C-alpha positions, 0 to 999 in steps of 0.5 A: 495528511493521510497515512495508509498502512497495510500488511499481509503474509505471502506464501513462498509459492506466491512471492514472485507474482506478489513482487510483480504486482507490488512493484507495479503498484508502488511505481504507479502510485508514486507518480500520482500528484497526491502521493507524498511517499509510498514504500514496501518493506519485508519484515526482517524477523518474520519472512513472508510478512510484508508492510506497505506504508503510504503518505497522501496529501489529503483525502481527495488524493486517497479517493483518486488513488483508490479509483485507479484501475491499477489499484483495483487490479492490485487489490483483487490480485492481492486477495488471491496471493495472500495467506489470510486477509490483508490488513489496511488502516487509514489515519488522518494526521492533523498537524499543529500550527506553530504558534 
């Protein structure tokens, strides 16, 4: 399984356009066969700080996801809406066998 996390700060004036593109990103990503989970949260203690948490079946699913036109459009738009550079981390989870 692959876990992707992303976080960014969105200025108040960009909140509505951010939610528009974020909602589309979440909805379309969740439809992909390799997407196990895809969530967006706002930090309760630091308003305007948002956090994406994604779980993907495998690396092929992630590669497919990153090639989708809506994903490319999201990244391009996000860079214009954030306060500073968005952060993203990709981690591979290896599950131990039950023996």
